C-alpha positions in Angstrom: 46.0 -59.4 2.8 44.2 -56.9 0.5 46.0 -53.7 -0.1 44.5 -50.4 -1.2 47.3 -48.3 -2.5 46.9 -45.6 -5.1 43.8 -45.8 -7.4 43.6 -49.6 -7.3 41.2 -49.7 -4.4 38.1 -48.8 -6.4 38.3 -51.9 -8.5 39.6 -54.0 -5.6 36.7 -53.2 -3.4 34.2 -53.9 -6.1 35.8 -57.3 -6.6 35.9 -58.1 -2.9 32.5 -57.1 -1.7 29.2 -59.0 -2.4 26.0 -57.5 -3.8 24.7 -54.9 -3.5 28.1 -53.3 -2.6 29.6 -54.2 -6.0 27.5 -51.4 -7.5 28.7 -48.9 -5.0 30.5 -45.6 -5.5 33.4 -45.6 -3.1 35.1 -42.7 -1.5 38.1 -42.9 0.9 37.5 -41.3 4.3 40.0 -39.4 6.4 41.4 -40.9 9.5 42.1 -44.6 10.2 45.8 -45.3 10.3 45.7 -49.0 11.0 42.9 -49.5 8.5 41.4 -48.0 5.4 37.9 -46.6 5.7 35.5 -45.9 2.9 32.0 -44.6 2.3 30.1 -46.9 -0.1 27.1 -45.3 -1.8 24.5 -47.6 -3.4 21.6 -45.7 -4.9 20.4 -43.5 -2.0 22.0 -45.6 0.8 25.4 -45.2 2.3 27.5 -47.9 4.1 30.8 -47.8 6.1 33.5 -50.1 4.7 36.6 -50.9 6.7 39.6 -52.9 5.6 42.8 -53.5 7.4 46.1 -51.8 6.5 49.6 -53.2 6.3 50.1 -52.2 10.0 47.5 -54.4 11.5 49.9 -57.3 12.2 52.5 -54.9 13.6 49.9 -53.6 16.1 48.7 -57.0 17.0 45.1 -56.3 16.0 42.7 -59.2 15.9 40.0 -58.4 13.3 37.9 -61.4 14.1 37.7 -60.2 17.7 37.0 -56.6 16.5 33.9 -57.8 14.6 32.7 -59.9 17.5 33.0 -56.9 19.9 31.2 -54.5 17.5 28.4 -57.0 16.9 27.9 -57.4 20.7 27.9 -53.6 21.2 25.5 -53.2 18.3 23.0 -55.6 19.9 23.2 -53.2 23.0 22.4 -50.2 20.7 25.8 -48.4 21.2 27.5 -49.3 17.9 26.5 -49.5 14.3 25.5 -53.0 13.1 27.9 -55.2 11.1 26.2 -56.0 7.9 28.9 -58.2 6.3 32.5 -59.2 7.0 35.1 -61.3 5.2 37.5 -63.1 7.6 39.9 -63.9 4.7 40.5 -60.3 3.8 39.7 -58.7 7.1 37.1 -56.4 5.7 33.7 -55.4 7.1 30.7 -53.4 6.1 28.6 -51.7 8.8 25.7 -49.2 9.0 26.5 -45.6 8.1 26.1 -43.1 10.9 24.9 -39.7 9.5 26.4 -37.5 12.1 29.7 -36.1 13.3 32.3 -37.3 15.8 32.9 -35.4 19.0 36.3 -34.5 17.6 34.5 -32.6 14.8 32.0 -30.8 17.1 33.4 -27.6 18.6 30.8 -27.8 21.4 31.5 -30.1 24.4 29.2 -33.1 24.6 26.8 -33.4 27.5 28.9 -35.2 30.2 25.8 -37.0 31.5 25.1 -38.4 28.0 28.7 -39.6 27.6 28.7 -41.2 31.1 25.5 -43.0 30.2 27.1 -44.4 27.0 30.2 -45.6 28.8 28.2 -47.1 31.5 26.1 -49.1 29.0 29.4 -50.4 27.5 30.9 -51.3 30.9 27.8 -53.2 31.9 27.9 -55.6 29.0 29.2 -59.1 29.5 33.0 -58.9 29.1 34.6 -60.6 26.0 36.7 -63.7 26.5 39.8 -61.9 25.1 41.3 -59.5 27.6 43.9 -56.7 27.3 47.3 -57.8 28.6 49.0 -54.4 28.4 52.5 -55.6 29.0 52.1 -58.2 26.3 50.8 -55.6 23.9 53.5 -53.1 24.8 56.3 -55.7 24.2 54.7 -56.6 20.9 54.8 -52.9 19.9 58.4 -52.7 21.1 59.3 -55.7 19.0 57.9 -54.0 15.9 59.6 -50.6 16.4 62.5 -49.9 14.1 65.9 -50.6 15.8 67.0 -47.1 15.0 64.4 -45.7 17.4 65.3 -48.0 20.3 67.9 -45.8 22.0 69.3 -46.9 25.4 67.3 -44.1 27.1 64.0 -45.3 25.5 64.8 -48.9 26.4 65.2 -47.9 30.0 61.9 -45.9 29.9 60.1 -48.8 28.4 61.3 -51.2 31.1 60.4 -48.7 33.8 56.8 -48.6 32.5 56.6 -52.4 32.3 57.5 -52.4 36.0 55.0 -49.6 36.8 52.3 -51.5 35.0 52.9 -54.6 37.2 52.6 -52.4 40.3 49.3 -50.9 39.2 47.8 -54.4 38.8 45.3 -53.8 36.0 42.0 -55.7 36.3 40.3 -57.3 33.2 36.7 -57.8 34.3 34.9 -55.2 32.2 34.0 -54.8 28.5 36.2 -51.9 27.6 36.7 -50.0 24.3 40.3 -48.9 25.0 40.3 -46.0 22.6 37.5 -43.6 23.7 39.0 -40.6 22.1 36.6 -38.0 20.6 36.9 -39.2 17.1 35.5 -42.6 18.1 32.3 -41.2 19.6 29.7 -40.2 17.1 26.7 -38.0 17.7 23.7 -38.6 15.6 20.4 -36.7 16.2 21.1 -36.3 19.9 22.3 -39.9 20.4 25.8 -41.1 21.0 27.5 -44.1 19.3 30.9 -45.8 19.6 32.9 -46.8 16.6 36.3 -48.3 15.9 36.3 -51.5 18.0 39.8 -52.8 17.0 41.2 -52.5 20.6 38.1 -53.6 22.5 38.5 -56.3 25.0 37.9 -57.2 28.7 39.9 -54.7 30.6 40.1 -52.1 33.4 37.3 -49.5 33.3 39.7 -46.9 34.8 41.7 -47.1 31.5 38.6 -46.1 29.5 37.9 -43.3 31.9 41.5 -42.1 31.8 41.3 -42.0 28.0 38.3 -39.6 28.2 40.1 -37.4 30.7 43.2 -37.3 28.6 41.8 -36.9 25.1 38.5 -34.9 25.4 40.0 -31.6 26.4 37.5 -31.3 29.2 37.5 -28.6 31.9 37.4 -29.6 35.6 33.6 -28.9 36.0 32.8 -31.0 33.0 35.0 -33.9 34.2 33.5 -33.8 37.7 30.0 -33.9 36.3 31.0 -36.9 34.1 32.5 -38.7 37.1 29.4 -38.1 39.2 27.1 -39.4 36.5 29.3 -42.4 35.9 29.5 -43.2 39.6 25.7 -42.9 40.0 25.2 -45.4 37.2 28.1 -47.7 37.6 29.4 -47.4 41.2 32.7 -45.7 42.3 34.8 -44.3 39.5 38.1 -44.8 41.4 39.6 -41.4 40.7 43.0 -42.4 42.1 43.1 -45.3 39.7 42.2 -43.1 36.8 45.3 -40.9 37.5 47.4 -44.1 37.7 46.3 -45.0 34.2 47.6 -41.8 32.5 51.2 -43.0 32.3 50.0 -46.4 30.9 47.8 -44.6 28.3 50.7 -42.5 27.3 53.0 -45.5 27.2 50.7 -47.4 24.9 50.3 -44.4 22.6 54.0 -43.7 22.6 54.9 -47.2 21.4 52.0 -47.2 18.9 53.3 -43.9 17.4 56.8 -45.3 17.0 55.4 -48.4 15.2 53.3 -46.2 13.0 56.2 -43.8 12.2 57.2 -46.3 9.5 54.2 -45.3 7.4 53.9 -42.4 5.0 50.7 -40.9 6.3 50.1 -37.2 6.8 50.1 -37.5 10.6 53.5 -36.8 12.2 53.7 -40.0 14.3 57.4 -39.5 15.3 56.6 -35.9 16.5 53.7 -37.3 18.5 55.9 -40.0 20.0 58.4 -37.4 21.1 55.7 -35.3 22.8 54.5 -38.4 24.7 58.0 -39.4 25.6 58.6 -35.9 27.1 55.4 -36.2 29.1 56.2 -39.7 30.3 59.6 -38.6 31.7 57.7 -36.0 33.9 55.8 -38.6 35.9 57.2 -38.9 39.4 55.4 -42.2 40.0 57.8 -44.0 37.6 
């Protein structure tokens, strides 16, 4: 696997990528903890370059599947096109989006626009690979350092495994599984989805719960989003969305403990502790 530590990544990218990207000026982008993201500038054009980090295997990320999902979404006009990818080094080049993420925009996005985007995603033919949340959770648990696996956390993890079985997730819909504001781009009044590494066939209520949980929306915004989504896609199963919140927190909690082994600026362990506190408040467990 290619690594991009320190100043070596400038030369490494130039060696790895084909023309015309060998002539590019590269700059490392903020964000991306399970990957390295770069802007490649060739003359007047810019491209997005994404290479996996050392944590991809610990997180169970399938880069082949990521490329396939992004390509399918790009054909539907909701994701940037993949221009080149290297299976050997798990590196891809895609179109550059000249806009900002919803996480960078202080103004709330139009809920009708976002509902339309999510509907277009959910109406695509589902991928062959599906999200098996208990399998993913146990993979995360396996890769968490033993020093973090206290008896109390072990019990909580087992309770959530049992809860997940009771909820009975479906896997019939093309889902993104990480629809946080940083993965929704707004470009000239149009919305795009990026970061497809967790995309798979899954339960649409999980995607909707992610929007409710991460977009800091007020009740009026959320109700308008749900109405628009229901008009376009059918019932939004509000009760199921609420059921997904513990599962979303569970997946994020385990992810954060895996990622706490890194040296990034984000306080993964502090984030994990916040999630653990929230998980223990759920009466349904």
